C-alpha atoms as one frame of an Amber mdcrd trajectory, in Angstrom:
protein
 158.355  36.508-116.042 160.345  34.781-118.716 163.491  32.739-118.292 166.634
  34.508-119.483 168.083  31.249-120.740 165.310  29.994-123.011 162.453  32.504
-122.812 160.066  30.031-121.195 157.334  31.222-118.855 158.464  31.175-115.229
 155.578  33.144-113.694 152.544  35.079-114.833 152.521  38.865-114.549 149.701
  41.331-114.010 146.343  39.768-114.834 144.129  41.471-117.395 140.390  40.924
-117.453 138.382  42.238-120.378 134.786  43.239-119.734 132.080  43.094-122.372
 132.515  42.703-126.103 134.359  44.898-128.566 133.126  44.977-132.142 136.186
  45.279-134.352 135.766  47.925-136.997 133.761  50.148-134.660 135.259  52.953
-132.608 136.692  51.516-129.394 134.799  52.451-126.211 137.854  54.096-124.648
 138.183  56.299-127.716 134.599  57.518-127.299 135.138  58.940-123.822 135.377
  62.507-125.144 131.793  62.295-126.416 130.386  59.596-124.104 131.909  59.749
-120.595 129.989  56.595-119.647 131.367  54.467-122.500 133.659  52.460-120.244
 131.652  52.267-117.031 131.585  48.838-115.413 129.414  48.205-112.369 130.682
  46.618-109.161 128.330  43.704-109.790 129.848  43.131-113.247 133.371  43.239
-111.803 132.479  40.792-109.026 130.763  38.428-111.458 133.682  38.315-113.878
 136.413  38.219-111.232 134.703  35.384-109.370 135.399  33.194-112.400 139.154
  33.911-112.300 139.941  34.884-108.712 141.352  31.537-107.569 143.602  31.341
-110.624 144.768  34.954-110.179 145.562  34.414-106.483 147.331  31.106-107.131
 149.498  32.624-109.846 150.297  35.590-107.599 151.490  33.214-104.849 153.654
  31.318-107.364 155.159  34.579-108.614 155.908  35.780-105.071 157.579  32.459
-104.238 159.697  32.618-107.395 160.746  36.197-106.704 161.646  35.190-103.149
 163.859  32.412-104.495 165.498  34.688-107.062 166.270  37.349-104.455 168.031
  34.971-102.055 171.773  35.576-101.687 173.927  33.954-104.374 175.887  31.749
-101.903 172.597  30.314-100.585 171.474  29.604-104.155 174.751  27.814-104.967
 174.552  25.631-101.863 170.954  24.643-102.692 171.962  23.849-106.279 174.834
  21.645-105.099 172.605  19.791-102.633 170.183  18.910-105.443 172.906  17.280
-107.583
């Protein structure tokens, strides 16, 4: 999520994890599925191994995003009173 006022990062969105390598200049694995249905298969073990490296970060960022959304969805009068009390 980006700030409307200055475009700065307020919260991370959907995480993306890339498995394996992709040799640029070669046909992408997902474009070979018509001839090789196994081109994009990733085992459970591979998923667990890669996700274990990022899971804490992904979960922490998800909690931050949920908290931010909760704050943004509070009624406007509650937001104004909190803003005034911080001045």
